[in-house]
PyMOL Python script that loads the backbone (N, CA, C, O; Angstrom):
from pymol import cmd

cmd.read_pdbstr("""\
ATOM      1  N   MET A   1     -62.338  56.749 -46.494  1.00  0.00           N
ATOM      2  CA  MET A   1     -62.650  56.408 -45.315  1.00  0.00           C
ATOM      3  C   MET A   1     -62.024  55.081 -44.765  1.00  0.00           C
ATOM      4  O   MET A   1     -62.075  53.996 -45.344  1.00  0.00           O
ATOM      5  N   SER A   2     -61.428  55.330 -43.561  1.00  0.00           N
ATOM      6  CA  SER A   2     -60.900  53.594 -43.083  1.00  0.00           C
ATOM      7  C   SER A   2     -62.118  53.091 -42.748  1.00  0.00           C
ATOM      8  O   SER A   2     -63.243  53.591 -42.724  1.00  0.00           O
ATOM      9  N   LEU A   3     -61.570  51.703 -42.422  1.00  0.00           N
ATOM     10  CA  LEU A   3     -62.774  50.983 -41.685  1.00  0.00           C
ATOM     11  C   LEU A   3     -63.106  51.301 -40.396  1.00  0.00           C
ATOM     12  O   LEU A   3     -64.223  51.283 -39.880  1.00  0.00           O
ATOM     13  N   ASN A   4     -61.873  51.643 -39.834  1.00  0.00           N
ATOM     14  CA  ASN A   4     -62.209  52.021 -38.224  1.00  0.00           C
ATOM     15  C   ASN A   4     -63.085  53.486 -38.155  1.00  0.00           C
ATOM     16  O   ASN A   4     -63.646  53.739 -37.088  1.00  0.00           O
ATOM     17  N   GLN A   5     -63.190  54.339 -39.154  1.00  0.00           N
ATOM     18  CA  GLN A   5     -63.572  55.497 -39.223  1.00  0.00           C
ATOM     19  C   GLN A   5     -65.157  54.897 -39.699  1.00  0.00           C
ATOM     20  O   GLN A   5     -66.042  55.619 -39.237  1.00  0.00           O
ATOM     21  N   ALA A   6     -65.417  54.323 -40.105  1.00  0.00           N
ATOM     22  CA  ALA A   6     -66.807  53.593 -40.965  1.00  0.00           C
ATOM     23  C   ALA A   6     -67.399  52.716 -39.482  1.00  0.00           C
ATOM     24  O   ALA A   6     -68.588  52.656 -39.170  1.00  0.00           O
ATOM     25  N   ALA A   7     -66.572  52.260 -38.918  1.00  0.00           N
ATOM     26  CA  ALA A   7     -67.010  51.502 -37.892  1.00  0.00           C
ATOM     27  C   ALA A   7     -67.661  52.194 -36.725  1.00  0.00           C
ATOM     28  O   ALA A   7     -68.737  51.883 -36.212  1.00  0.00           O
ATOM     29  N   LEU A   8     -66.761  53.294 -36.337  1.00  0.00           N
ATOM     30  CA  LEU A   8     -67.335  54.468 -35.504  1.00  0.00           C
ATOM     31  C   LEU A   8     -68.406  54.805 -35.982  1.00  0.00           C
ATOM     32  O   LEU A   8     -69.333  54.546 -35.215  1.00  0.00           O
ATOM     33  N   ARG A   9     -68.760  55.350 -37.067  1.00  0.00           N
ATOM     34  CA  ARG A   9     -69.892  56.312 -37.281  1.00  0.00           C
ATOM     35  C   ARG A   9     -71.028  55.140 -37.341  1.00  0.00           C
ATOM     36  O   ARG A   9     -72.196  55.517 -37.236  1.00  0.00           O
ATOM     37  N   PHE A  10     -70.820  54.013 -37.472  1.00  0.00           N
ATOM     38  CA  PHE A  10     -72.220  53.218 -37.520  1.00  0.00           C
ATOM     39  C   PHE A  10     -72.098  53.148 -36.070  1.00  0.00           C
ATOM     40  O   PHE A  10     -73.031  53.768 -35.562  1.00  0.00           O
ATOM     41  N   MET A  11     -71.312  52.635 -35.199  1.00  0.00           N
ATOM     42  CA  MET A  11     -71.545  52.805 -33.600  1.00  0.00           C
ATOM     43  C   MET A  11     -72.209  53.964 -33.235  1.00  0.00           C
ATOM     44  O   MET A  11     -73.199  53.921 -32.504  1.00  0.00           O
ATOM     45  N   GLU A  12     -71.722  55.067 -33.707  1.00  0.00           N
ATOM     46  CA  GLU A  12     -72.210  56.379 -33.183  1.00  0.00           C
ATOM     47  C   GLU A  12     -73.670  56.567 -33.439  1.00  0.00           C
ATOM     48  O   GLU A  12     -74.438  57.010 -32.585  1.00  0.00           O
ATOM     49  N   ARG A  13     -74.177  56.064 -35.161  1.00  0.00           N
ATOM     50  CA  ARG A  13     -75.523  56.138 -35.398  1.00  0.00           C
ATOM     51  C   ARG A  13     -76.202  55.095 -34.616  1.00  0.00           C
ATOM     52  O   ARG A  13     -77.380  55.316 -34.334  1.00  0.00           O
ATOM     53  N   GLY A  14     -75.585  53.824 -34.152  1.00  0.00           N
ATOM     54  CA  GLY A  14     -76.486  53.021 -33.443  1.00  0.00           C
ATOM     55  C   GLY A  14     -76.895  53.228 -32.129  1.00  0.00           C
ATOM     56  O   GLY A  14     -77.833  52.742 -31.496  1.00  0.00           O
ATOM     57  N   ALA A  15     -75.919  54.139 -31.783  1.00  0.00           N
ATOM     58  CA  ALA A  15     -76.119  54.779 -30.264  1.00  0.00           C
ATOM     59  C   ALA A  15     -76.732  56.207 -30.250  1.00  0.00           C
ATOM     60  O   ALA A  15     -76.603  56.978 -29.299  1.00  0.00           O
ATOM     61  N   GLY A  16     -77.404  56.485 -31.381  1.00  0.00           N
ATOM     62  CA  GLY A  16     -78.161  57.654 -31.465  1.00  0.00           C
ATOM     63  C   GLY A  16     -77.237  58.980 -31.428  1.00  0.00           C
ATOM     64  O   GLY A  16     -77.790  60.070 -31.283  1.00  0.00           O
ATOM     65  N   LEU A  17     -75.997  58.904 -31.543  1.00  0.00           N
ATOM     66  CA  LEU A  17     -74.965  60.207 -31.490  1.00  0.00           C
ATOM     67  C   LEU A  17     -74.820  60.833 -32.713  1.00  0.00           C
ATOM     68  O   LEU A  17     -74.267  61.926 -32.591  1.00  0.00           O
ATOM     69  N   SER A  18     -75.147  60.508 -33.975  1.00  0.00           N
ATOM     70  CA  SER A  18     -74.737  60.744 -34.923  1.00  0.00           C
ATOM     71  C   SER A  18     -75.224  62.474 -35.088  1.00  0.00           C
ATOM     72  O   SER A  18     -74.584  63.335 -35.690  1.00  0.00           O
ATOM     73  N   GLU A  19     -76.289  62.620 -34.499  1.00  0.00           N
ATOM     74  CA  GLU A  19     -76.536  64.315 -34.703  1.00  0.00           C
ATOM     75  C   GLU A  19     -75.719  64.996 -33.782  1.00  0.00           C
ATOM     76  O   GLU A  19     -75.164  66.069 -34.016  1.00  0.00           O
ATOM     77  N   ARG A  20     -75.659  64.436 -32.857  1.00  0.00           N
ATOM     78  CA  ARG A  20     -74.562  65.164 -31.766  1.00  0.00           C
ATOM     79  C   ARG A  20     -73.324  65.240 -32.030  1.00  0.00           C
ATOM     80  O   ARG A  20     -72.648  66.193 -31.644  1.00  0.00           O
ATOM     81  N   ARG A  21     -72.853  64.277 -32.708  1.00  0.00           N
ATOM     82  CA  ARG A  21     -71.474  64.187 -33.658  1.00  0.00           C
ATOM     83  C   ARG A  21     -71.269  65.297 -34.591  1.00  0.00           C
ATOM     84  O   ARG A  21     -70.165  65.803 -34.789  1.00  0.00           O
ATOM     85  N   ALA A  22     -72.293  65.644 -35.128  1.00  0.00           N
ATOM     86  CA  ALA A  22     -72.277  66.920 -35.856  1.00  0.00           C
ATOM     87  C   ALA A  22     -72.148  68.120 -35.451  1.00  0.00           C
ATOM     88  O   ALA A  22     -71.727  69.064 -36.119  1.00  0.00           O
ATOM     89  N   LYS A  23     -72.547  68.134 -34.205  1.00  0.00           N
ATOM     90  CA  LYS A  23     -72.461  69.454 -33.592  1.00  0.00           C
ATOM     91  C   LYS A  23     -71.098  69.459 -32.671  1.00  0.00           C
ATOM     92  O   LYS A  23     -70.517  70.512 -32.410  1.00  0.00           O
ATOM     93  N   LEU A  24     -70.636  68.145 -32.194  1.00  0.00           N
ATOM     94  CA  LEU A  24     -69.353  68.390 -31.542  1.00  0.00           C
ATOM     95  C   LEU A  24     -68.252  67.866 -32.368  1.00  0.00           C
ATOM     96  O   LEU A  24     -67.130  68.181 -31.973  1.00  0.00           O
ATOM     97  N   ASP A  25     -68.319  67.165 -33.386  1.00  0.00           N
ATOM     98  CA  ASP A  25     -67.250  66.460 -34.023  1.00  0.00           C
ATOM     99  C   ASP A  25     -66.555  65.420 -33.173  1.00  0.00           C
ATOM    100  O   ASP A  25     -65.530  64.844 -33.538  1.00  0.00           O
ATOM    101  N   THR A  26     -67.144  65.216 -32.058  1.00  0.00           N
ATOM    102  CA  THR A  26     -66.633  64.046 -31.342  1.00  0.00           C
ATOM    103  C   THR A  26     -67.571  63.581 -30.431  1.00  0.00           C
ATOM    104  O   THR A  26     -68.610  64.214 -30.242  1.00  0.00           O
ATOM    105  N   ILE A  27     -67.322  62.541 -29.839  1.00  0.00           N
ATOM    106  CA  ILE A  27     -68.222  61.940 -28.719  1.00  0.00           C
ATOM    107  C   ILE A  27     -68.251  62.755 -27.629  1.00  0.00           C
ATOM    108  O   ILE A  27     -69.291  63.018 -27.026  1.00  0.00           O
ATOM    109  N   GLY A  28     -66.945  63.259 -27.275  1.00  0.00           N
ATOM    110  CA  GLY A  28     -66.706  64.098 -26.228  1.00  0.00           C
ATOM    111  C   GLY A  28     -67.465  63.610 -25.011  1.00  0.00           C
ATOM    112  O   GLY A  28     -67.543  62.424 -24.691  1.00  0.00           O
ATOM    113  N   PRO A  29     -68.105  64.784 -24.257  1.00  0.00           N
ATOM    114  CA  PRO A  29     -68.630  64.439 -23.139  1.00  0.00           C
ATOM    115  C   PRO A  29     -70.205  63.636 -23.201  1.00  0.00           C
ATOM    116  O   PRO A  29     -70.990  63.571 -22.255  1.00  0.00           O
ATOM    117  N   ALA A  30     -70.371  63.179 -24.293  1.00  0.00           N
ATOM    118  CA  ALA A  30     -71.831  62.702 -24.423  1.00  0.00           C
ATOM    119  C   ALA A  30     -72.086  61.588 -23.665  1.00  0.00           C
ATOM    120  O   ALA A  30     -73.273  61.296 -23.518  1.00  0.00           O
ATOM    121  N   LEU A  31     -71.138  60.801 -23.077  1.00  0.00           N
ATOM    122  CA  LEU A  31     -71.349  59.579 -22.190  1.00  0.00           C
ATOM    123  C   LEU A  31     -71.087  59.676 -20.811  1.00  0.00           C
ATOM    124  O   LEU A  31     -71.190  58.752 -20.004  1.00  0.00           O
ATOM    125  N   ASP A  32     -70.666  61.089 -20.519  1.00  0.00           N
ATOM    126  CA  ASP A  32     -70.269  61.424 -19.154  1.00  0.00           C
ATOM    127  C   ASP A  32     -71.312  61.303 -18.257  1.00  0.00           C
ATOM    128  O   ASP A  32     -70.993  61.204 -17.072  1.00  0.00           O
ATOM    129  N   GLU A  33     -72.660  61.285 -18.589  1.00  0.00           N
ATOM    130  CA  GLU A  33     -73.588  60.975 -17.670  1.00  0.00           C
ATOM    131  C   GLU A  33     -73.738  59.594 -17.070  1.00  0.00           C
ATOM    132  O   GLU A  33     -74.469  59.364 -16.106  1.00  0.00           O
ATOM    133  N   PHE A  34     -73.079  58.781 -17.631  1.00  0.00           N
ATOM    134  CA  PHE A  34     -73.173  57.300 -17.439  1.00  0.00           C
ATOM    135  C   PHE A  34     -71.929  56.875 -16.601  1.00  0.00           C
ATOM    136  O   PHE A  34     -71.927  55.690 -16.269  1.00  0.00           O
ATOM    137  N   ILE A  35     -71.014  57.530 -16.256  1.00  0.00           N
ATOM    138  CA  ILE A  35     -69.908  57.380 -15.651  1.00  0.00           C
ATOM    139  C   ILE A  35     -70.255  57.192 -14.170  1.00  0.00           C
ATOM    140  O   ILE A  35     -70.898  58.049 -13.564  1.00  0.00           O
ATOM    141  N   GLY A  36     -69.836  56.091 -13.609  1.00  0.00           N
ATOM    142  CA  GLY A  36     -69.988  55.809 -12.219  1.00  0.00           C
ATOM    143  C   GLY A  36     -71.481  55.547 -11.994  1.00  0.00           C
ATOM    144  O   GLY A  36     -71.861  55.857 -10.865  1.00  0.00           O
ATOM    145  N   THR A  37     -72.370  55.070 -12.777  1.00  0.00           N
ATOM    146  CA  THR A  37     -73.679  54.912 -12.435  1.00  0.00           C
ATOM    147  C   THR A  37     -74.048  53.346 -12.566  1.00  0.00           C
ATOM    148  O   THR A  37     -75.053  52.822 -12.086  1.00  0.00           O
ATOM    149  N   TRP A  38     -72.893  52.609 -13.415  1.00  0.00           N
ATOM    150  CA  TRP A  38     -73.125  51.050 -12.883  1.00  0.00           C
ATOM    151  C   TRP A  38     -72.952  50.414 -11.526  1.00  0.00           C
ATOM    152  O   TRP A  38     -72.103  50.805 -10.725  1.00  0.00           O
ATOM    153  N   THR A  39     -73.681  49.546 -11.327  1.00  0.00           N
ATOM    154  CA  THR A  39     -73.371  48.790 -10.028  1.00  0.00           C
ATOM    155  C   THR A  39     -72.257  47.869 -10.303  1.00  0.00           C
ATOM    156  O   THR A  39     -71.666  47.777 -11.379  1.00  0.00           O
ATOM    157  N   LYS A  40     -72.002  47.130  -9.128  1.00  0.00           N
ATOM    158  CA  LYS A  40     -70.614  46.290  -9.508  1.00  0.00           C
ATOM    159  C   LYS A  40     -70.702  45.133 -10.502  1.00  0.00           C
ATOM    160  O   LYS A  40     -69.833  44.674 -11.243  1.00  0.00           O
ATOM    161  N   LYS A  41     -72.218  44.715 -10.291  1.00  0.00           N
ATOM    162  CA  LYS A  41     -72.696  43.320 -10.948  1.00  0.00           C
ATOM    163  C   LYS A  41     -72.699  44.011 -12.531  1.00  0.00           C
ATOM    164  O   LYS A  41     -72.086  43.391 -13.400  1.00  0.00           O
ATOM    165  N   GLN A  42     -73.269  45.070 -12.834  1.00  0.00           N
ATOM    166  CA  GLN A  42     -73.785  45.503 -14.188  1.00  0.00           C
ATOM    167  C   GLN A  42     -72.570  45.615 -14.849  1.00  0.00           C
ATOM    168  O   GLN A  42     -72.479  45.388 -16.055  1.00  0.00           O
ATOM    169  N   ALA A  43     -71.343  46.048 -13.949  1.00  0.00           N
ATOM    170  CA  ALA A  43     -69.850  46.530 -14.460  1.00  0.00           C
ATOM    171  C   ALA A  43     -69.261  45.078 -15.060  1.00  0.00           C
ATOM    172  O   ALA A  43     -68.655  44.902 -16.116  1.00  0.00           O
ATOM    173  N   GLU A  44     -69.661  44.039 -13.977  1.00  0.00           N
ATOM    174  CA  GLU A  44     -68.989  42.652 -14.228  1.00  0.00           C
ATOM    175  C   GLU A  44     -69.446  42.174 -15.492  1.00  0.00           C
ATOM    176  O   GLU A  44     -68.690  41.679 -16.328  1.00  0.00           O
ATOM    177  N   GLU A  45     -71.055  42.361 -15.686  1.00  0.00           N
ATOM    178  CA  GLU A  45     -71.592  41.669 -16.689  1.00  0.00           C
ATOM    179  C   GLU A  45     -71.232  42.308 -18.026  1.00  0.00           C
ATOM    180  O   GLU A  45     -71.060  41.536 -18.969  1.00  0.00           O
ATOM    181  N   VAL A  46     -71.090  43.677 -18.237  1.00  0.00           N
ATOM    182  CA  VAL A  46     -70.613  44.389 -19.481  1.00  0.00           C
ATOM    183  C   VAL A  46     -69.315  43.809 -19.475  1.00  0.00           C
ATOM    184  O   VAL A  46     -69.163  42.914 -20.306  1.00  0.00           O
ATOM    185  N   LEU A  47     -68.277  44.102 -18.710  1.00  0.00           N
ATOM    186  CA  LEU A  47     -67.089  43.479 -18.929  1.00  0.00           C
ATOM    187  C   LEU A  47     -66.765  41.952 -19.600  1.00  0.00           C
ATOM    188  O   LEU A  47     -65.942  41.608 -20.449  1.00  0.00           O
ATOM    189  N   GLY A  48     -67.664  41.282 -18.924  1.00  0.00           N
ATOM    190  CA  GLY A  48     -67.643  39.728 -19.217  1.00  0.00           C
ATOM    191  C   GLY A  48     -68.305  39.824 -20.704  1.00  0.00           C
ATOM    192  O   GLY A  48     -67.674  39.135 -21.506  1.00  0.00           O
ATOM    193  N   ALA A  49     -69.215  40.383 -21.170  1.00  0.00           N
ATOM    194  CA  ALA A  49     -69.954  40.330 -22.412  1.00  0.00           C
ATOM    195  C   ALA A  49     -68.853  40.781 -23.596  1.00  0.00           C
ATOM    196  O   ALA A  49     -68.863  40.328 -24.740  1.00  0.00           O
ATOM    197  N   ALA A  50     -68.079  41.588 -23.173  1.00  0.00           N
ATOM    198  CA  ALA A  50     -66.877  42.679 -23.983  1.00  0.00           C
ATOM    199  C   ALA A  50     -65.594  41.765 -24.101  1.00  0.00           C
ATOM    200  O   ALA A  50     -64.830  41.994 -25.038  1.00  0.00           O
ATOM    201  N   ARG A  51     -65.276  40.648 -23.133  1.00  0.00           N
ATOM    202  CA  ARG A  51     -64.247  39.731 -23.221  1.00  0.00           C
ATOM    203  C   ARG A  51     -64.181  39.223 -24.684  1.00  0.00           C
ATOM    204  O   ARG A  51     -63.032  39.250 -25.127  1.00  0.00           O
ATOM    205  N   ASP A  52     -64.981  38.836 -25.418  1.00  0.00           N
ATOM    206  CA  ASP A  52     -64.851  38.490 -26.816  1.00  0.00           C
ATOM    207  C   ASP A  52     -64.160  39.402 -27.989  1.00  0.00           C
ATOM    208  O   ASP A  52     -63.627  39.161 -29.072  1.00  0.00           O
ATOM    209  N   PHE A  53     -64.407  40.425 -27.315  1.00  0.00           N
ATOM    210  CA  PHE A  53     -63.745  41.740 -28.326  1.00  0.00           C
ATOM    211  C   PHE A  53     -62.145  41.880 -27.992  1.00  0.00           C
ATOM    212  O   PHE A  53     -61.457  42.583 -28.731  1.00  0.00           O
ATOM    213  N   GLU A  54     -61.631  41.287 -27.009  1.00  0.00           N
ATOM    214  CA  GLU A  54     -60.385  41.354 -26.583  1.00  0.00           C
ATOM    215  C   GLU A  54     -59.287  40.460 -27.348  1.00  0.00           C
ATOM    216  O   GLU A  54     -58.074  40.670 -27.332  1.00  0.00           O
ATOM    217  N   ARG A  55     -60.056  39.265 -28.121  1.00  0.00           N
ATOM    218  CA  ARG A  55     -59.309  38.154 -28.572  1.00  0.00           C
ATOM    219  C   ARG A  55     -59.222  38.716 -30.080  1.00  0.00           C
ATOM    220  O   ARG A  55     -60.047  39.478 -30.583  1.00  0.00           O
ATOM    221  N   ILE A  56     -58.126  38.226 -30.679  1.00  0.00           N
ATOM    222  CA  ILE A  56     -57.546  38.563 -31.853  1.00  0.00           C
ATOM    223  C   ILE A  56     -58.180  37.633 -32.669  1.00  0.00           C
ATOM    224  O   ILE A  56     -58.475  36.674 -31.956  1.00  0.00           O
ATOM    225  N   ASP A  57     -58.618  37.404 -34.092  1.00  0.00           N
ATOM    226  CA  ASP A  57     -58.831  36.296 -34.708  1.00  0.00           C
ATOM    227  C   ASP A  57     -57.735  36.202 -35.893  1.00  0.00           C
ATOM    228  O   ASP A  57     -58.018  36.661 -37.000  1.00  0.00           O
ATOM    229  N   SER A  58     -56.663  35.689 -35.685  1.00  0.00           N
ATOM    230  CA  SER A  58     -55.343  35.702 -36.402  1.00  0.00           C
ATOM    231  C   SER A  58     -55.797  35.351 -37.818  1.00  0.00           C
ATOM    232  O   SER A  58     -55.318  35.985 -38.758  1.00  0.00           O
ATOM    233  N   GLU A  59     -56.727  34.343 -38.039  1.00  0.00           N
ATOM    234  CA  GLU A  59     -57.091  33.854 -39.330  1.00  0.00           C
ATOM    235  C   GLU A  59     -57.799  35.188 -40.101  1.00  0.00           C
ATOM    236  O   GLU A  59     -57.610  35.290 -41.313  1.00  0.00           O
ATOM    237  N   PHE A  60     -58.464  36.023 -39.529  1.00  0.00           N
ATOM    238  CA  PHE A  60     -59.113  36.992 -40.058  1.00  0.00           C
ATOM    239  C   PHE A  60     -58.104  37.930 -40.959  1.00  0.00           C
ATOM    240  O   PHE A  60     -58.272  38.492 -42.041  1.00  0.00           O
ATOM    241  N   TRP A  61     -56.897  37.858 -39.985  1.00  0.00           N
ATOM    242  CA  TRP A  61     -55.876  38.969 -40.480  1.00  0.00           C
ATOM    243  C   TRP A  61     -55.123  38.874 -41.334  1.00  0.00           C
ATOM    244  O   TRP A  61     -54.433  39.798 -41.766  1.00  0.00           O
ATOM    245  N   LYS A  62     -55.128  37.543 -41.792  1.00  0.00           N
ATOM    246  CA  LYS A  62     -54.321  37.081 -42.794  1.00  0.00           C
ATOM    247  C   LYS A  62     -54.327  37.411 -44.362  1.00  0.00           C
ATOM    248  O   LYS A  62     -53.503  36.882 -45.108  1.00  0.00           O
TER     249      LYS A  62
END
""", "prot")
cmd.dss("prot")
cmd.show_as("cartoon", "prot")
cmd.util.cbc("prot")
cmd.orient("prot")
């Protein structure tokens, strides 16, 4: 199993989607109910918090 696959499984388990994954084999429409439900302020807060994940730590990948 790749590190990416392992990370996805841990995230799914943390989000409570691991049982659903067994049924669907993908997340698929599991998050559809949340699409379009954030206010503009909530979306800005989430995107702001996620900005750290957009940076590449070049030292880590050496």
